[in-house]
Kinemage of the C-alpha trace (Angstrom):
@kinemage 1
@onewidth
@group {chain A} dominant
@subgroup {mainchain}
@vectorlist {calphas} color= white
{ca met a 1} P 141.562 162.921 216.992
{ca cys a 2} L 143.814 163.289 219.343
{ca ser a 3} L 146.517 166.149 219.629
{ca leu a 4} L 149.924 166.670 220.695
{ca pro a 5} L 150.872 168.344 224.142
{ca leu a 6} L 152.476 171.742 223.553
{ca gln a 7} L 155.121 170.924 225.555
{ca leu a 8} L 156.101 168.189 223.224
{ca leu a 9} L 155.364 170.549 219.855
{ca leu a 10} L 157.173 173.398 221.119
{ca ala a 11} L 160.316 171.027 221.719
{ca ile a 12} L 159.512 169.508 218.284
{ca phe a 13} L 159.923 172.778 216.946
{ca leu a 14} L 163.893 173.955 218.582
{ca leu a 15} L 164.632 170.565 217.573
{ca lys a 16} L 164.280 171.467 214.081
{ca ile a 17} L 165.540 174.745 214.967
{ca ser a 18} L 168.613 173.621 216.285
{ca asp a 19} L 168.942 170.471 213.412
{ca cys a 20} L 169.194 173.664 210.388
{ca gln a 21} L 171.082 176.349 213.460
{ca glu a 22} L 174.639 173.896 213.136
{ca ile a 23} L 176.972 175.700 214.881
{ca thr a 24} L 180.852 175.342 213.814
{ca phe a 25} L 182.625 177.014 216.717
{ca lys a 26} L 181.349 176.930 220.064
{ca asn a 27} L 183.186 178.155 223.113
{ca val a 28} L 186.734 178.601 220.919
{ca thr a 29} L 189.332 181.192 221.319
{ca val a 30} L 190.351 182.395 218.189
{ca ala a 31} L 193.510 183.925 216.662
{ca trp a 32} L 194.577 186.660 214.068
{ca trp a 33} L 197.587 188.421 213.498
{ca asn a 34} L 198.867 190.199 209.862
{ca asp a 35} L 202.385 190.716 209.233
{ca thr a 36} L 202.641 193.928 211.567
{ca asp a 37} L 200.147 193.918 214.211
{ca ser a 38} L 200.585 192.079 217.303
{ca lys a 39} L 198.347 188.750 217.770
{ca asn a 40} L 194.321 189.226 218.606
{ca glu a 41} L 192.245 187.482 219.965
{ca ile a 42} L 188.818 187.115 220.882
{ca lys a 43} L 186.927 183.981 223.040
{ca val a 44} L 183.463 183.351 221.087
{ca ala a 45} L 180.715 181.799 222.360
{ca thr a 46} L 179.038 180.678 218.978
{ca ala a 47} L 179.279 181.388 215.675
{ca asp a 48} L 178.663 179.261 212.323
{ca asn a 49} L 181.401 181.324 209.588
{ca leu a 50} L 184.646 181.925 210.696
{ca lys a 51} L 183.795 185.314 208.409
{ca lys a 52} L 181.494 186.145 211.851
{ca ile a 53} L 184.069 186.344 213.281
{ca val a 54} L 187.452 187.885 211.338
{ca pro a 55} L 187.376 191.319 210.913
{ca ser a 56} L 187.597 192.698 207.278
{ca gly a 57} L 190.670 194.945 205.753
{ca glu a 58} L 193.809 193.200 205.186
{ca asn a 59} L 195.088 189.888 204.841
{ca val a 60} L 194.944 187.971 208.696
{ca thr a 61} L 196.359 184.244 209.318
{ca val a 62} L 194.265 182.720 211.431
{ca lys a 63} L 194.456 180.417 214.365
{ca val a 64} L 191.251 177.998 216.126
{ca asn a 65} L 192.221 176.848 219.518
{ca gly a 66} L 189.747 175.048 221.157
{ca asp a 67} L 187.446 171.868 220.174
{ca val a 68} L 185.491 171.470 216.426
{ca ser a 69} L 184.658 168.686 215.797
{ca val a 70} L 182.750 169.550 212.525
{ca leu a 71} L 183.412 171.595 210.258
{ca tyr a 72} L 179.478 172.339 208.525
{ca glu a 73} L 178.731 173.641 205.255
{ca gln a 74} L 179.431 177.260 204.557
{ca ser a 75} L 181.663 177.779 207.722
{ca ile a 76} L 184.899 178.621 205.819
{ca tyr a 77} L 183.500 181.195 203.770
{ca asp a 78} L 183.610 184.044 201.927
{ca ile a 79} L 186.099 185.470 203.491
{ca asn a 80} L 188.027 187.588 201.294
{ca asn a 81} L 190.899 188.852 203.197
{ca leu a 82} L 192.240 185.125 204.846
{ca asn a 83} L 195.691 184.279 203.966
{ca ser a 84} L 196.101 181.041 205.998
{ca leu a 85} L 193.906 179.279 208.632
{ca glu a 86} L 195.115 176.846 211.855
{ca leu a 87} L 193.051 174.436 212.998
{ca ser a 88} L 195.001 171.895 214.319
{ca glu a 89} L 194.597 170.001 217.442
{ca val a 90} L 191.050 170.757 217.308
{ca ser a 91} L 189.770 167.532 218.070
{ca leu a 92} L 188.587 168.010 214.499
{ca lys a 93} L 186.113 164.101 213.524
{ca glu a 94} L 184.571 165.500 210.057
{ca ile a 95} L 184.027 167.984 207.643
{ca lys a 96} L 180.907 168.687 205.148
{ca pro a 97} L 181.484 168.841 202.041
{ca gly a 98} L 181.020 172.579 200.742
{ca ala a 99} L 182.565 173.962 204.515
{ca phe a 100} L 184.864 176.022 202.845
{ca gly a 101} L 184.129 177.991 199.706
{ca lys a 102} L 184.975 181.442 197.818
{ca leu a 103} L 188.409 181.731 199.440
{ca pro a 104} L 191.093 184.046 198.223
{ca pro a 105} L 194.701 181.789 197.337
{ca leu a 106} L 195.788 180.439 200.755
{ca gly a 107} L 199.126 180.678 201.983
{ca tyr a 108} L 198.493 177.842 204.521
{ca leu a 109} L 195.647 175.581 205.551
{ca asp a 110} L 196.613 173.688 208.874
{ca leu a 111} L 194.312 170.622 209.350
{ca ser a 112} L 196.600 168.796 211.423
{ca lys a 113} L 196.893 166.450 214.409
{ca asn a 114} L 192.696 165.731 213.930
{ca asn a 115} L 190.136 162.821 214.631
{ca leu a 116} L 189.116 162.689 210.516
{ca thr a 117} L 189.028 159.109 209.059
{ca glu a 118} L 187.699 160.403 206.063
{ca ile a 119} L 187.950 162.724 203.215
{ca lys a 120} L 184.517 162.999 201.575
{ca ser a 121} L 184.115 164.321 198.145
{ca gly a 122} L 183.867 167.742 197.146
{ca thr a 123} L 185.795 168.736 200.800
{ca phe a 124} L 188.376 170.578 199.324
{ca thr a 125} L 186.836 171.968 195.127
{ca asn a 126} L 188.310 174.376 193.781
{ca leu a 127} L 190.779 175.605 196.915
{ca asn a 128} L 194.393 177.254 195.573
{ca leu a 129} L 196.745 177.317 197.984
{ca ser a 130} L 200.457 176.461 198.805
{ca val a 131} L 200.712 173.876 201.688
{ca met a 132} L 197.861 172.266 202.684
{ca ser a 133} L 198.519 169.617 205.729
{ca leu a 134} L 196.187 166.552 207.040
{ca met a 135} L 199.272 165.016 209.070
{ca phe a 136} L 198.539 162.874 212.118
{ca asn a 137} L 194.852 161.701 211.455
{ca ser a 138} L 193.955 158.745 211.223
{ca ile a 139} L 192.076 159.305 207.828
{ca arg a 140} L 191.127 155.789 206.393
{ca ser a 141} L 189.623 156.462 202.630
{ca leu a 142} L 189.580 159.466 200.172
{ca gln a 143} L 186.672 159.422 198.678
{ca ala a 144} L 186.845 160.639 194.359
{ca glu a 145} L 187.100 163.950 193.850
{ca ala a 146} L 187.317 164.828 196.836
{ca phe a 147} L 190.239 167.688 195.903
{ca lys a 148} L 188.422 168.022 192.982
{ca asn a 149} L 190.356 170.934 191.024
{ca val a 150} L 192.072 171.753 193.874
{ca val a 151} L 195.244 174.095 192.961
{ca val a 152} L 198.546 173.319 195.817
{ca glu a 153} L 202.016 173.481 196.121
{ca glu a 154} L 202.483 170.638 198.872
{ca leu a 155} L 200.144 168.187 199.698
{ca lys a 156} L 200.875 166.158 203.648
{ca leu a 157} L 198.515 163.110 204.158
{ca ser a 158} L 201.698 161.886 206.552
{ca ala a 159} L 200.987 159.977 209.514
{ca asn a 160} L 197.137 158.688 208.855
{ca ser a 161} L 195.668 155.013 207.948
{ca leu a 162} L 195.836 155.357 204.304
{ca thr a 163} L 195.649 151.594 202.855
{ca glu a 164} L 195.387 152.330 198.997
{ca ile a 165} L 195.510 155.391 196.695
{ca pro a 166} L 192.079 154.667 194.150
{ca arg a 167} L 191.616 156.676 190.754
{ca gly a 168} L 189.732 159.940 191.065
{ca val a 169} L 191.177 161.426 194.686
{ca phe a 170} L 193.013 163.103 192.683
{ca glu a 171} L 190.892 164.120 189.705
{ca asn a 172} L 192.126 167.910 187.859
{ca val a 173} L 194.250 168.690 190.815
{ca thr a 174} L 197.512 170.328 190.525
{ca leu a 175} L 199.733 168.881 192.823
{ca lys a 176} L 204.170 169.840 193.237
{ca ser a 177} L 204.534 167.969 196.101
{ca leu a 178} L 202.657 164.994 197.647
{ca tyr a 179} L 203.907 163.591 201.543
{ca leu a 180} L 202.788 159.867 201.965
{ca asn a 181} L 205.215 158.692 204.425
{ca ser a 182} L 204.045 156.737 207.088
{ca asn a 183} L 200.507 155.629 206.236
{ca pro a 184} L 200.144 150.959 205.109
{ca ile a 185} L 199.852 151.993 201.511
{ca his a 186} L 200.193 148.988 199.745
{ca thr a 187} L 197.887 149.735 196.440
{ca ile a 188} L 198.227 152.374 194.569
{ca ser a 189} L 195.923 152.681 191.877
{ca pro a 190} L 197.216 153.890 187.332
{ca lys a 191} L 197.248 157.004 187.005
{ca ala a 192} L 195.509 158.093 191.001
{ca leu a 193} L 198.739 160.948 191.262
{ca pro a 194} L 198.144 163.989 189.824
{ca thr a 195} L 200.738 163.937 186.643
{ca ser a 196} L 201.911 167.387 187.496
{ca leu a 197} L 203.828 165.836 190.602
{ca thr a 198} L 207.329 166.608 190.495
{ca asp a 199} L 208.110 164.914 194.193
{ca leu a 200} L 206.756 161.815 196.250
{ca asp a 201} L 207.318 160.931 199.258
{ca leu a 202} L 206.440 157.055 199.689
{ca phe a 203} L 208.588 156.375 202.956
{ca tyr a 204} L 207.246 154.102 205.858
{ca asn a 205} L 204.642 152.364 203.670
{ca gln a 206} L 203.786 148.604 202.534
{ca leu a 207} L 204.675 149.144 198.789
{ca glu a 208} L 206.455 146.230 197.132
{ca ser a 209} L 207.135 147.322 193.809
{ca ile a 210} L 207.626 149.826 191.015
{ca asp a 211} L 205.317 149.290 188.832
{ca pro a 212} L 206.050 151.662 185.379
{ca glu a 213} L 202.267 152.037 184.941
{ca val a 214} L 201.750 153.331 188.686
{ca phe a 215} L 204.745 155.700 188.679
{ca asp a 216} L 203.744 157.225 185.084
{ca tyr a 217} L 204.891 160.995 186.216
{ca pro a 218} L 206.499 163.034 183.292
{ca glu a 219} L 207.901 165.795 185.699
{ca leu a 220} L 208.921 163.845 188.594
{ca thr a 221} L 212.378 164.357 190.336
{ca ser a 222} L 212.312 163.082 193.525
{ca leu a 223} L 211.032 159.974 194.666
{ca thr a 224} L 211.213 158.410 198.245
{ca leu a 225} L 210.750 154.963 198.351
{ca asp a 226} L 212.760 154.256 201.492
{ca his a 227} L 211.099 151.621 204.532
{ca asn a 228} L 208.963 150.067 202.050
{ca gln a 229} L 208.772 146.259 201.374
{ca ile a 230} L 210.293 146.293 197.843
{ca lys a 231} L 211.631 143.259 196.917
{ca phe a 232} L 212.698 143.048 193.500
{ca leu a 233} L 214.074 146.054 190.311
{ca arg a 234} L 212.723 145.185 186.642
{ca pro a 235} L 214.218 146.931 183.644
{ca gly a 236} L 211.757 149.305 182.914
{ca asp a 237} L 210.674 149.811 186.085
{ca leu a 238} L 211.536 153.709 185.715
{ca lys a 239} L 210.727 154.066 182.097
{ca asn a 240} L 207.818 156.619 182.699
{ca leu a 241} L 210.006 158.531 184.459
{ca pro a 242} L 212.510 160.607 183.096
{ca gln a 243} L 212.720 163.472 184.868
{ca leu a 244} L 213.429 161.593 188.347
{ca glu a 245} L 216.310 162.795 189.580
{ca asp a 246} L 216.149 161.740 193.186
{ca leu a 247} L 215.438 157.980 194.452
{ca thr a 248} L 215.886 156.608 197.272
{ca leu a 249} L 215.002 153.011 198.347
{ca ser a 250} L 217.242 152.367 201.455
{ca tyr a 251} L 215.361 149.906 203.775
{ca asn a 252} L 213.703 147.522 201.570
{ca lys a 253} L 213.799 143.977 200.737
{ca leu a 254} L 216.151 144.195 197.933
{ca thr a 255} L 218.365 141.210 197.407
{ca glu a 256} L 219.577 141.882 193.433
{ca ile a 257} L 220.357 144.521 191.166
{ca pro a 258} L 219.644 143.051 187.852
{ca asp a 259} L 221.112 144.619 184.262
{ca gly a 260} L 219.365 147.408 182.919
{ca val a 261} L 217.286 149.487 186.269
{ca phe a 262} L 218.981 152.488 186.201
{ca ser a 263} L 220.527 152.828 182.768
{ca asn a 264} L 219.258 156.006 180.066
{ca thr a 265} L 218.004 157.785 183.783
{ca asn a 266} L 218.492 161.490 184.708
{ca ile a 267} L 218.849 160.131 188.362
{ca val a 268} L 222.035 161.856 190.194
{ca phe a 269} L 221.172 160.746 193.476
{ca leu a 270} L 220.880 156.817 193.710
{ca lys a 271} L 220.611 155.303 197.385
{ca leu a 272} L 220.213 151.461 198.040
{ca asn a 273} L 221.919 151.291 201.010
{ca tyr a 274} L 220.180 149.147 203.798
{ca asn a 275} L 218.849 146.470 201.954
{ca glu a 276} L 220.260 143.080 201.052
{ca ile a 277} L 221.365 143.141 198.101
{ca ser a 278} L 224.296 140.100 197.576
{ca thr a 279} L 224.307 140.389 193.348
{ca ile a 280} L 224.965 143.718 191.267
{ca ala a 281} L 225.009 142.743 187.625
{ca thr a 282} L 227.870 144.113 185.891
{ca lys a 283} L 225.578 146.546 183.443
{ca ala a 284} L 223.609 147.933 186.557
{ca phe a 285} L 224.727 151.290 186.652
{ca asp a 286} L 225.396 151.381 183.221
{ca his a 287} L 225.226 154.609 181.052
{ca met a 288} L 223.904 157.559 184.150
{ca pro a 289} L 225.422 160.288 182.731
{ca lys a 290} L 224.437 162.691 185.649
{ca leu a 291} L 224.992 159.998 188.820
{ca lys a 292} L 226.413 162.028 191.265
{ca trp a 293} L 225.530 160.039 194.538
{ca leu a 294} L 225.597 156.310 195.108
{ca asn a 295} L 224.954 154.772 197.980
{ca ile a 296} L 225.138 150.517 198.251
{ca ser a 297} L 226.223 150.397 202.140
{ca lys a 298} L 225.405 148.144 204.599
{ca asn a 299} L 224.141 145.134 202.206
{ca asn a 300} L 225.867 141.900 201.121
{ca leu a 301} L 227.708 141.746 198.692
{ca thr a 302} L 230.614 140.097 198.472
{ca arg a 303} L 232.242 140.856 194.856
{ca trp a 304} L 233.460 143.970 193.059
{ca asp a 305} L 233.150 144.085 189.989
{ca asn a 306} L 235.425 146.383 188.570
{ca asn a 307} L 233.119 147.009 185.059
{ca trp a 308} L 230.739 148.320 187.240
{ca leu a 309} L 229.618 152.223 185.863
{ca ala a 310} L 230.484 152.108 182.082
{ca gly a 311} L 229.158 155.043 180.846
{ca ser a 312} L 228.474 157.279 184.277
{ca ser a 313} L 231.825 159.279 184.417
{ca lys a 314} L 229.883 161.882 186.527
{ca leu a 315} L 230.156 159.907 190.072
{ca phe a 316} L 230.792 161.627 193.007
{ca val a 317} L 230.696 159.843 195.991
{ca phe a 318} L 230.154 155.627 196.188
{ca ser a 319} L 229.149 154.427 199.255
{ca val a 320} L 230.222 151.014 199.656
{ca asp a 321} L 231.123 151.051 203.613
{ca tyr a 322} L 229.468 147.937 205.496
{ca asn a 323} L 229.360 144.820 203.144
{ca gln a 324} L 231.346 142.024 202.599
{ca ile a 325} L 233.244 142.643 199.852
{ca thr a 326} L 236.854 140.757 200.278
{ca glu a 327} L 239.643 141.748 197.718
{ca ile a 328} L 239.704 144.515 194.800
{ca pro a 329} L 240.941 143.143 191.951
{ca asp a 330} L 242.687 144.752 188.770
{ca glu a 331} L 241.883 148.201 188.039
{ca ala a 332} L 238.812 148.663 190.156
{ca phe a 333} L 237.547 152.034 189.340
{ca lys a 334} L 238.348 152.768 185.726
{ca asn a 335} L 235.296 153.743 184.845
{ca tyr a 336} L 235.197 156.648 187.440
{ca his a 337} L 237.699 159.287 187.586
{ca gly a 338} L 237.228 162.098 189.056
{ca val a 339} L 235.354 160.466 192.521
{ca phe a 340} L 235.580 162.340 195.450
{ca arg a 341} L 234.863 159.905 197.891
{ca leu a 342} L 235.189 156.308 197.366
{ca asp a 343} L 234.401 154.646 201.248
{ca leu a 344} L 234.977 150.764 201.705
{ca gln a 345} L 235.456 151.068 205.598
{ca asn a 346} L 234.194 148.012 207.645
{ca asn a 347} L 234.080 145.281 204.563
{ca lys a 348} L 236.393 142.487 204.963
{ca ile a 349} L 239.112 143.384 202.024
{ca ser a 350} L 242.012 141.146 202.780
{ca arg a 351} L 243.636 141.158 199.064
{ca ile a 352} L 244.101 144.613 197.153
{ca ser a 353} L 245.608 143.481 193.771
{ca val a 354} L 248.718 145.272 192.852
{ca lys a 355} L 247.299 147.222 189.441
{ca ala a 356} L 243.386 148.100 191.471
{ca phe a 357} L 243.926 151.762 191.616
{ca his a 358} L 245.186 152.039 188.200
{ca asn a 359} L 243.217 154.757 186.100
{ca leu a 360} L 241.545 155.640 189.120
{ca gly a 361} L 241.710 160.080 188.606
{ca his a 362} L 242.204 162.556 191.936
{ca ile a 363} L 239.851 160.839 195.001
{ca arg a 364} L 239.892 163.669 198.323
{ca leu a 365} L 239.512 160.341 200.398
{ca leu a 366} L 240.083 156.790 199.867
{ca asp a 367} L 238.531 155.089 203.326
{ca leu a 368} L 239.485 151.627 203.779
{ca ala a 369} L 239.043 152.023 207.348
{ca asn a 370} L 238.155 148.196 209.474
{ca asn a 371} L 239.301 145.419 207.025
{ca glu a 372} L 241.028 142.933 206.937
{ca ile a 373} L 244.152 144.000 204.687
{ca glu a 374} L 247.585 142.254 206.884
{ca ser a 375} L 250.054 144.656 205.207
{ca trp a 376} L 250.180 147.533 202.932
{ca asn a 377} L 252.255 148.954 200.193
{ca pro a 378} L 252.662 151.867 199.367
{ca asp a 379} L 253.016 151.817 195.740
{ca leu a 380} L 249.417 150.683 195.427
{ca val a 381} L 249.140 154.423 194.830
{ca ala a 382} L 252.580 155.788 194.405
{ca asn a 383} L 250.827 157.123 190.652
{ca val a 384} L 247.028 157.153 192.103
{ca asn a 385} L 246.098 161.416 193.267
{ca ile a 386} L 245.060 160.977 196.113
{ca asp a 387} L 244.588 163.368 198.893
{ca glu a 388} L 243.840 160.994 202.382
{ca ile a 389} L 243.513 157.335 202.482
{ca asp a 390} L 242.418 155.789 205.584
{ca leu a 391} L 243.968 152.411 206.783
{ca ser a 392} L 242.633 152.848 210.464
{ca met a 393} L 241.745 149.363 212.460
{ca asn a 394} L 243.339 147.286 209.622
{ca lys a 395} L 245.651 144.069 210.337
{ca phe a 396} L 248.912 145.773 209.507
{ca asn a 397} L 250.673 147.963 211.243
{ca ala a 398} L 248.520 151.675 211.270
{ca glu a 399} L 251.251 153.676 212.385
{ca lys a 400} L 253.166 152.380 209.561
{ca gly a 401} L 251.407 152.071 206.429
{ca ser a 402} L 248.921 155.203 206.503
{ca glu a 403} L 249.108 158.907 207.386
């Protein structure tokens, strides 16, 4: 029977030993500090666990500099005085499930600006922290239960390569603010995100609609959807967002706003600017009792409807600038009496009805600059409480017609 040479046996033995001893930290610099001490720093040749590097005692914030390509199992484990951890820009490619464990509640976990492509099931199980940042990686996949039983105030997954959010990724997760902006996301599965969400940021993605089965978050107050591909809105799209106050739909592909989309909602700030809207139905903004800020500037509107905003009496700022409106009709502003600023600059307004400003309450600024008004009759606003009117850049003599 032939036996292997002694040197080869020794090499195999050493290889197996090295396989068992997976070293996370090699030739790195580890810095730490607490609320009172100045920064401490140490150069580390090899260590398999951060606990062997960080001194025990007072709570510390730790920052690792150097290359850490893989976080192996129990790399960040059983460090009861860890307050925050920064592992940003360390060329991290992979996190093994079980790398994090037995940690106290953390203030911040920064894993941004690395080379991660996947978050595996069980990677962040049972963590409790204020903020986790995975921004500026190359993450394409989030496996089911990747964040199982995590409690986190803010999760930042911005600037990655995610195309979809499948169901199960955030199983049993308690999460308030989720940042998914600057991904090419085109699909979010129903019930994929935690129902505990209050803030959801999805700008610069590829979503085409607001599906009420997907956007079913009873606690959500802020939804940012600018720079997507949303082409239409339907009555009922927002029915499962009863607490929504701030909705941003700027820079989409909307061409019309039908009746009833926003009616009976609690929206306070609504931004529809930078779309392609040419039609807004008469009752599109009816019965919005909390609406204070409405921005529909930089669209393709040609007509002003004097019946807009019935039952939406708290409007404070209304921006309709940079459209194609040509005329202000009778009682154009009859449904909002306390508006602070009304911006109609940079339209094509050439005619203003004699009764256009009737029933308009106290207004701080009425901006009609850069239109096509050929003459101005001061009697138009003789009985209206307006602090300031901007009529500059119109066709009549501005020095005689404006103050």
